N, CA, C and O atoms as a printed pandas DataFrame, in Angstrom:
     atom_number atom_name residue_name chain_id  residue_number  x_coord  y_coord  z_coord
0              1         N          MET        A               1    0.772   -1.084    0.003
1              2        CA          MET        A               1    0.033    0.113   -0.076
2              3         C          MET        A               1    0.755    1.379   -0.063
3              4         O          MET        A               1    1.815    1.425    0.560
4              5         N          ASP        A               2    0.430    2.153   -0.517
5              6        CA          ASP        A               2    1.248    3.537   -0.662
6              7         C          ASP        A               2    0.738    4.560    0.270
7              8         O          ASP        A               2   -0.268    5.233    0.044
8              9         N          PHE        A               3    1.417    4.644    1.250
9             10        CA          PHE        A               3    0.733    5.992    2.224
10            11         C          PHE        A               3    1.619    7.167    2.184
11            12         O          PHE        A               3    1.791    7.873    3.178
12            13         N          SER        A               4    2.299    7.431    0.820
13            14        CA          SER        A               4    3.080    8.405    0.735
14            15         C          SER        A               4    2.417    9.797    0.945
15            16         O          SER        A               4    3.029   10.796    1.325
16            17         N          GLN        A               5    0.883    9.732    0.607
17            18        CA          GLN        A               5    0.228   11.000    0.725
18            19         C          GLN        A               5   -0.125   11.524    2.125
19            20         O          GLN        A               5   -0.593   12.651    2.288
20            21         N          PHE        A               6    0.132   10.608    3.195
21            22        CA          PHE        A               6   -0.120   11.023    4.446
22            23         C          PHE        A               6    1.366   11.235    5.242
23            24         O          PHE        A               6    2.456   10.745    4.947
24            25         N          ASN        A               7    1.085   11.951    6.122
25            26        CA          ASN        A               7    2.348   12.468    6.854
26            27         C          ASN        A               7    2.817   11.539    7.798
27            28         O          ASN        A               7    1.976   10.686    8.081
28            29         N          PRO        A               8    4.103   11.419    8.483
29            30        CA          PRO        A               8    4.767   10.305    9.111
30            31         C          PRO        A               8    3.863    9.772   10.237
31            32         O          PRO        A               8    3.853    8.568   10.494
32            33         N          ALA        A               9    3.156   10.594   10.865
33            34        CA          ALA        A               9    2.278   10.109   12.041
34            35         C          ALA        A               9    1.183    9.352   11.528
35            36         O          ALA        A               9    0.769    8.357   12.123
36            37         N          GLU        A              10    0.651    9.798   10.370
37            38        CA          GLU        A              10   -0.443    9.184    9.677
38            39         C          GLU        A              10   -0.029    7.713    9.278
39            40         O          GLU        A              10   -0.628    6.658    9.489
40            41         N          GLN        A              11    1.231    7.964    8.608
41            42        CA          GLN        A              11    1.750    6.520    8.097
42            43         C          GLN        A              11    1.892    5.398    9.138
43            44         O          GLN        A              11    1.666    4.215    8.881
44            45         N          ALA        A              12    2.277    5.855   10.309
45            46        CA          ALA        A              12    2.523    5.164   11.345
46            47         C          ALA        A              12    1.399    4.481   11.829
47            48         O          ALA        A              12    1.416    3.280   12.097
48            49         N          HIS        A              13    0.283    5.313   11.968
49            50        CA          HIS        A              13   -1.112    4.971   12.554
50            51         C          HIS        A              13   -1.536    3.864   11.559
51            52         O          HIS        A              13   -2.001    2.823   12.022
52            53         N          MET        A              14   -1.391    4.039   10.065
53            54        CA          MET        A              14   -1.866    3.277    9.302
54            55         C          MET        A              14   -1.318    1.758    9.284
55            56         O          MET        A              14   -1.987    0.726    9.233
56            57         N          THR        A              15    0.145    1.912    9.342
57            58        CA          THR        A              15    0.918    0.644    9.426
58            59         C          THR        A              15    0.367   -0.100   10.807
59            60         O          THR        A              15    0.037   -1.275   10.645
60            61         N          LYS        A              16    0.236    0.415   12.073
61            62        CA          LYS        A              16   -0.169   -0.057   13.147
62            63         C          LYS        A              16   -1.509   -0.765   12.872
63            64         O          LYS        A              16   -1.776   -1.828   13.432
64            65         N          LEU        A              17   -2.386   -0.142   11.968
65            66        CA          LEU        A              17   -3.843   -0.599   11.802
66            67         C          LEU        A              17   -3.737   -1.893   10.884
67            68         O          LEU        A              17   -4.466   -2.869   11.060
68            69         N          ILE        A              18   -2.924   -1.832   10.050
69            70        CA          ILE        A              18   -2.710   -3.131    8.917
70            71         C          ILE        A              18   -2.183   -4.298    9.719
71            72         O          ILE        A              18   -2.636   -5.432    9.567
72            73         N          GLU        A              19   -1.071   -3.963   10.707
73            74        CA          GLU        A              19   -0.522   -4.995   11.434
74            75         C          GLU        A              19   -1.299   -5.717   12.554
75            76         O          GLU        A              19   -1.056   -6.854   12.959
76            77         N          ARG        A              20   -2.294   -4.871   13.006
77            78        CA          ARG        A              20   -3.261   -5.400   13.827
78            79         C          ARG        A              20   -4.243   -6.132   13.292
79            80         O          ARG        A              20   -4.709   -7.128   13.844
80            81         N          LYS        A              21   -4.672   -5.620   12.026
81            82        CA          LYS        A              21   -5.534   -6.540   11.343
82            83         C          LYS        A              21   -4.926   -7.801   10.726
83            84         O          LYS        A              21   -5.606   -8.826   10.673
84            85         N          GLN        A              22   -3.725   -7.773   10.277
85            86        CA          GLN        A              22   -3.136   -8.862   10.093
86            87         C          GLN        A              22   -2.982  -10.237   11.229
87            88         O          GLN        A              22   -3.004  -11.445   10.993
88            89         N          MET        A              23   -2.833   -9.538   12.443
89            90        CA          MET        A              23   -2.716  -10.530   13.625
90            91         C          MET        A              23   -3.889  -10.851   13.987
91            92         O          MET        A              23   -4.021  -11.948   14.529
92            93         N          GLN        A              24   -5.080   -9.985   13.790
93            94        CA          GLN        A              24   -6.435  -10.721   13.980
94            95         C          GLN        A              24   -6.592  -11.736   13.105
95            96         O          GLN        A              24   -6.916  -12.862   13.483
96            97         N          ASP        A              25   -6.363  -11.408   11.767
97            98        CA          ASP        A              25   -6.562  -12.676   10.674
98            99         C          ASP        A              25   -5.833  -13.874   11.000
99           100         O          ASP        A              25   -6.379  -14.974   10.914
100          101         N          PHE        A              26   -4.599  -13.733   11.379
101          102        CA          PHE        A              26   -3.784  -14.811   11.684
102          103         C          PHE        A              26   -4.329  -15.656   12.812
103          104         O          PHE        A              26   -4.503  -16.866   12.673
104          105         N          MET        A              27   -4.592  -15.020   13.906
105          106        CA          MET        A              27   -5.328  -15.516   15.068
106          107         C          MET        A              27   -6.951  -16.261   14.784
107          108         O          MET        A              27   -7.442  -17.193   15.422
108          109         N          ARG        A              28   -7.493  -15.588   13.744
109          110        CA          ARG        A              28   -8.784  -16.306   13.414
110          111         C          ARG        A              28   -8.571  -17.449   12.613
111          112         O          ARG        A              28   -9.420  -18.340   12.654
112          113         N          LEU        A              29   -7.428  -17.589   11.783
113          114        CA          LEU        A              29   -6.954  -18.798   11.032
114          115         C          LEU        A              29   -6.528  -19.715   12.043
115          116         O          LEU        A              29   -7.003  -20.850   12.048
116          117         N          TYR        A              30   -5.693  -19.362   12.897
117          118        CA          TYR        A              30   -5.119  -20.485   13.911
118          119         C          TYR        A              30   -6.261  -20.812   14.883
119          120         O          TYR        A              30   -6.171  -21.909   15.434
120          121         N          SER        A              31   -7.248  -20.098   15.166
121          122        CA          SER        A              31   -8.240  -20.548   15.979
122          123         C          SER        A              31   -9.127  -21.547   15.271
123          124         O          SER        A              31   -9.517  -22.554   15.863
124          125         N          GLY        A              32   -9.437  -21.306   14.085
125          126        CA          GLY        A              32  -10.302  -22.198   13.272
126          127         C          GLY        A              32   -9.546  -23.449   13.075
127          128         O          GLY        A              32  -10.165  -24.506   13.200
128          129         N          LEU        A              33   -8.292  -23.471   12.784
129          130        CA          LEU        A              33   -7.541  -24.916   12.833
130          131         C          LEU        A              33   -7.484  -25.573   14.030
131          132         O          LEU        A              33   -7.392  -26.800   13.980
132          133         N          VAL        A              34   -7.516  -25.041   15.084
133          134        CA          VAL        A              34   -7.423  -25.672   16.227
134          135         C          VAL        A              34   -8.975  -26.320   16.573
135          136         O          VAL        A              34   -9.145  -27.526   16.756
136          137         N          GLU        A              35   -9.941  -25.427   16.624
137          138        CA          GLU        A              35  -11.316  -25.823   16.510
138          139         C          GLU        A              35  -11.581  -26.948   15.680
139          140         O          GLU        A              35  -12.050  -27.970   16.181
140          141         N          ARG        A              36  -11.331  -26.869   14.458
141          142        CA          ARG        A              36  -11.825  -27.914   13.632
142          143         C          ARG        A              36  -11.004  -29.205   13.575
143          144         O          ARG        A              36  -11.539  -30.284   13.316
144          145         N          CYS        A              37   -9.715  -29.079   13.819
145          146        CA          CYS        A              37   -8.901  -30.440   14.351
146          147         C          CYS        A              37   -9.191  -31.052   15.509
147          148         O          CYS        A              37   -9.085  -32.276   15.598
148          149         N          PHE        A              38   -9.657  -30.168   16.706
149          150        CA          PHE        A              38  -10.072  -30.886   17.884
150          151         C          PHE        A              38  -11.304  -31.569   17.668
151          152         O          PHE        A              38  -11.382  -32.744   18.027
152          153         N          ASN        A              39  -12.524  -30.865   16.999
153          154        CA          ASN        A              39  -13.575  -31.447   16.784
154          155         C          ASN        A              39  -13.508  -32.572   15.971
155          156         O          ASN        A              39  -14.356  -33.431   16.213
156          157         N          ALA        A              40  -12.704  -32.802   15.047
157          158        CA          ALA        A              40  -12.712  -33.841   14.124
158          159         C          ALA        A              40  -11.832  -35.269   14.942
159          160         O          ALA        A              40  -12.129  -36.461   14.864
160          161         N          CYS        A              41  -10.822  -34.697   15.619
161          162        CA          CYS        A              41   -9.764  -35.753   16.225
162          163         C          CYS        A              41   -9.766  -36.105   17.479
163          164         O          CYS        A              41   -9.246  -37.187   17.752
164          165         N          ALA        A              42  -10.309  -35.342   18.486
165          166        CA          ALA        A              42  -10.421  -35.619   19.797
166          167         C          ALA        A              42  -11.574  -36.588   20.179
167          168         O          ALA        A              42  -12.767  -36.287   20.143
168          169         N          GLN        A              43  -11.105  -37.693   20.520
169          170        CA          GLN        A              43  -12.109  -38.824   20.866
170          171         C          GLN        A              43  -12.084  -39.342   22.232
171          172         O          GLN        A              43  -13.134  -39.641   22.800
172          173         N          ASP        A              44  -10.824  -39.476   22.847
173          174        CA          ASP        A              44  -10.820  -39.947   24.165
174          175         C          ASP        A              44  -10.363  -39.057   25.108
175          176         O          ASP        A              44   -9.265  -38.504   25.039
176          177         N          PHE        A              45  -11.261  -38.880   26.089
177          178        CA          PHE        A              45  -10.986  -37.728   27.196
178          179         C          PHE        A              45  -10.542  -38.314   28.543
179          180         O          PHE        A              45  -10.589  -37.693   29.604
180          181         N          THR        A              46  -10.100  -39.596   28.389
181          182        CA          THR        A              46   -9.619  -40.424   29.633
182          183         C          THR        A              46   -8.194  -40.115   30.054
183          184         O          THR        A              46   -7.621  -40.378   31.112
184          185         N          SER        A              47   -7.768  -39.499   28.981
185          186        CA          SER        A              47   -6.315  -39.177   29.268
186          187         C          SER        A              47   -5.838  -37.927   28.816
187          188         O          SER        A              47   -6.568  -37.377   27.991
188          189         N          LYS        A              48   -4.616  -37.226   29.200
189          190        CA          LYS        A              48   -4.273  -35.894   28.683
190          191         C          LYS        A              48   -3.604  -36.332   27.309
191          192         O          LYS        A              48   -3.847  -35.733   26.261
192          193         N          ALA        A              49   -2.766  -37.395   27.388
193          194        CA          ALA        A              49   -2.180  -37.882   25.961
194          195         C          ALA        A              49   -3.038  -38.233   24.908
195          196         O          ALA        A              49   -4.059  -38.910   25.033
196          197         N          LEU        A              50   -2.526  -37.676   23.693
197          198        CA          LEU        A              50   -3.268  -38.132   22.514
198          199         C          LEU        A              50   -2.988  -39.347   21.970
199          200         O          LEU        A              50   -1.819  -39.683   21.782
200          201         N          THR        A              51   -4.108  -40.205   21.632
201          202        CA          THR        A              51   -3.795  -41.661   21.217
202          203         C          THR        A              51   -2.959  -41.711   19.790
203          204         O          THR        A              51   -2.922  -40.682   19.114
204          205         N          SER        A              52   -2.545  -42.449   19.507
205          206        CA          SER        A              52   -1.577  -42.608   17.895
206          207         C          SER        A              52   -2.628  -42.205   17.138
207          208         O          SER        A              52   -2.286  -41.315   16.359
208          209         N          ASN        A              53   -3.978  -42.560   17.045
209          210        CA          ASN        A              53   -5.155  -42.337   16.072
210          211         C          ASN        A              53   -5.266  -40.684   16.178
211          212         O          ASN        A              53   -5.388  -40.041   15.136
212          213         N          GLU        A              54   -5.227  -40.115   17.273
213          214        CA          GLU        A              54   -5.690  -38.955   17.416
214          215         C          GLU        A              54   -4.555  -37.920   17.003
215          216         O          GLU        A              54   -4.824  -36.811   16.542
216          217         N          THR        A              55   -3.220  -38.399   17.216
217          218        CA          THR        A              55   -2.048  -37.660   16.658
218          219         C          THR        A              55   -1.965  -37.614   15.105
219          220         O          THR        A              55   -1.598  -36.619   14.480
220          221         N          THR        A              56   -2.370  -38.878   14.509
221          222        CA          THR        A              56   -2.230  -38.857   13.314
222          223         C          THR        A              56   -3.380  -38.106   12.587
223          224         O          THR        A              56   -3.223  -37.451   11.556
224          225         N          CYS        A              57   -4.474  -38.268   13.201
225          226        CA          CYS        A              57   -5.640  -37.532   12.873
226          227         C          CYS        A              57   -5.408  -35.644   12.664
227          228         O          CYS        A              57   -5.719  -34.886   11.745
228          229         N          VAL        A              58   -4.760  -35.431   13.924
229          230        CA          VAL        A              58   -4.396  -34.071   14.128
230          231         C          VAL        A              58   -3.412  -33.496   13.002
231          232         O          VAL        A              58   -3.571  -32.413   12.438
232          233         N          ASN        A              59   -2.478  -34.305   12.794
233          234        CA          ASN        A              59   -1.414  -34.079   11.730
234          235         C          ASN        A              59   -1.976  -33.961   10.409
235          236         O          ASN        A              59   -1.782  -32.966    9.710
236          237         N          ASN        A              60   -2.705  -35.003   10.029
237          238        CA          ASN        A              60   -3.397  -34.930    8.719
238          239         C          ASN        A              60   -4.399  -33.680    8.493
239          240         O          ASN        A              60   -4.558  -33.065    7.438
240          241         N          CYS        A              61   -5.022  -33.457    9.709
241          242        CA          CYS        A              61   -6.086  -32.292    9.738
242          243         C          CYS        A              61   -5.338  -31.095    9.496
243          244         O          CYS        A              61   -5.689  -30.434    8.518
244          245         N          ALA        A              62   -4.308  -30.651   10.238
245          246        CA          ALA        A              62   -3.384  -29.429   10.128
246          247         C          ALA        A              62   -2.821  -29.264    9.100
247          248         O          ALA        A              62   -2.722  -28.113    8.676
248          249         N          ASP        A              63   -2.233  -30.428    8.317
249          250        CA          ASP        A              63   -1.616  -30.420    6.923
250          251         C          ASP        A              63   -2.744  -30.005    5.846
251          252         O          ASP        A              63   -2.502  -29.220    4.929
252          253         N          LYS        A              64   -3.798  -30.514    6.018
253          254        CA          LYS        A              64   -4.813  -30.374    4.898
254          255         C          LYS        A              64   -5.288  -28.939    4.834
255          256         O          LYS        A              64   -5.504  -28.319    3.793
256          257         N          PHE        A              65   -5.439  -28.434    6.203
257          258        CA          PHE        A              65   -6.086  -27.119    6.584
258          259         C          PHE        A              65   -4.999  -26.155    5.837
259          260         O          PHE        A              65   -5.360  -25.378    4.953
260          261         N          LEU        A              66   -3.602  -26.267    6.272
261          262        CA          LEU        A              66   -2.616  -25.328    5.897
262          263         C          LEU        A              66   -2.353  -25.346    4.271
263          264         O          LEU        A              66   -2.100  -24.316    3.646
264          265         N          LYS        A              67   -2.437  -26.525    3.726
265          266        CA          LYS        A              67   -2.510  -26.672    2.202
266          267         C          LYS        A              67   -3.550  -25.864    1.558
267          268         O          LYS        A              67   -3.363  -25.092    0.618
268          269         N          HIS        A              68   -4.836  -26.144    2.236
269          270        CA          HIS        A              68   -5.951  -25.453    1.814
270          271         C          HIS        A              68   -5.564  -23.996    1.815
271          272         O          HIS        A              68   -5.455  -23.360    0.766
272          273         N          SER        A              69   -5.357  -23.473    3.019
273          274        CA          SER        A              69   -5.214  -22.089    3.274
274          275         C          SER        A              69   -3.964  -21.369    2.077
275          276         O          SER        A              69   -4.088  -20.242    1.597
276          277         N          GLU        A              70   -3.028  -22.134    1.831
277          278        CA          GLU        A              70   -1.887  -21.925    0.908
278          279         C          GLU        A              70   -2.493  -21.742   -0.429
279          280         O          GLU        A              70   -2.204  -20.765   -1.120
280          281         N          ARG        A              71   -3.369  -22.703   -0.832
281          282        CA          ARG        A              71   -3.808  -22.601   -2.170
282          283         C          ARG        A              71   -5.055  -21.463   -2.236
283          284         O          ARG        A              71   -5.198  -20.783   -3.252
284          285         N          VAL        A              72   -5.781  -21.341   -1.286
285          286        CA          VAL        A              72   -6.781  -20.067   -1.336
286          287         C          VAL        A              72   -5.809  -18.818   -1.482
287          288         O          VAL        A              72   -6.007  -18.067   -2.437
288          289         N          GLY        A              73   -4.725  -18.534   -0.557
289          290        CA          GLY        A              73   -3.817  -17.555   -0.787
290          291         C          GLY        A              73   -3.279  -17.480   -2.237
291          292         O          GLY        A              73   -3.323  -16.403   -2.831
292          293         N          ALA        A              74   -2.869  -18.378   -2.713
293          294        CA          ALA        A              74   -2.442  -18.475   -4.100
294          295         C          ALA        A              74   -3.479  -17.894   -4.941
295          296         O          ALA        A              74   -3.217  -16.877   -5.584
296          297         N          ARG        A              75   -4.594  -18.418   -5.001
297          298        CA          ARG        A              75   -5.634  -18.320   -5.969
298          299         C          ARG        A              75   -6.109  -16.533   -5.734
299          300         O          ARG        A              75   -6.593  -15.807   -6.602
300          301         N          PHE        A              76   -5.852  -16.232   -4.580
301          302        CA          PHE        A              76   -6.187  -14.715   -4.264
302          303         C          PHE        A              76   -5.221  -13.929   -5.037
303          304         O          PHE        A              76   -5.622  -13.043   -5.791
304          305         N          ALA        A              77   -4.050  -14.177   -4.909
305          306        CA          ALA        A              77   -2.886  -13.596   -5.502
306          307         C          ALA        A              77   -2.927  -13.597   -6.934
307          308         O          ALA        A              77   -2.442  -12.636   -7.533
308          309         N          GLU        A              78   -3.443  -14.550   -7.561
309          310        CA          GLU        A              78   -3.376  -14.475   -8.785
310          311         C          GLU        A              78   -4.764  -13.805   -9.426
311          312         O          GLU        A              78   -4.742  -13.214  -10.506
312          313         N          HIS        A              79   -5.945  -13.966   -8.649
313          314        CA          HIS        A              79   -7.113  -12.871   -8.955
314          315         C          HIS        A              79   -6.653  -11.405   -8.821
315          316         O          HIS        A              79   -6.833  -10.585   -9.722
316          317         N          ASN        A              80   -5.970  -11.080   -7.496
317          318        CA          ASN        A              80   -5.379   -9.637   -7.628
318          319         C          ASN        A              80   -4.525   -9.396   -8.671
319          320         O          ASN        A              80   -4.682   -8.319   -9.246
320          321         N          ALA        A              81   -3.683  -10.110   -9.049
321          322        CA          ALA        A              81   -2.732   -9.843  -10.287
322          323         C          ALA        A              81   -3.681   -9.652  -11.607
323          324         O          ALA        A              81   -3.455   -8.789  -12.455
324          325         N          ASP        A              82   -4.646  -10.467  -11.658
325          326        CA          ASP        A              82   -5.481  -10.135  -12.881
326          327         C          ASP        A              82   -6.273   -8.905  -12.900
327          328         O          ASP        A              82   -6.668   -8.386  -13.944
328          329         N          GLN        A              83   -6.498   -8.449  -11.729
329          330        CA          GLN        A              83   -7.474   -7.329  -11.458
330          331         C          GLN        A              83   -6.514   -6.013  -11.636
331          332         O          GLN        A              83   -6.953   -4.905  -11.942
332          333         N          MET        A              84   -5.043   -6.333  -11.380
333          334        CA          MET        A              84   -4.101   -5.189  -11.436
334          335         C          MET        A              84   -3.945   -4.904  -13.076
335          336         O          MET        A              84   -3.641   -3.744  -13.355
336          337         N          LYS        A              85   -4.087   -5.661  -13.987
337          338        CA          LYS        A              85   -3.681   -5.802  -15.405
338          339         C          LYS        A              85   -4.754   -4.726  -16.209
339          340         O          LYS        A              85   -4.692   -4.591  -17.431
């Protein structure tokens, strides 16, 4: 983003707002991952430790979620590049 039309204080404020929004988006993504994988994988509440099946499920769930997010991000970037043309 180009903030050159703003004074330094306004530029700093805008940068801070963008950083806050990015952190909120990351936390939303992370919370969604945790909730989705917990709901899909947590089966046995009689122990603190995960069973081997739960561990495998969590690993697969997280991997799939992150690959999906990466793909969506790539498609979004492609769409933005097309819009800039």
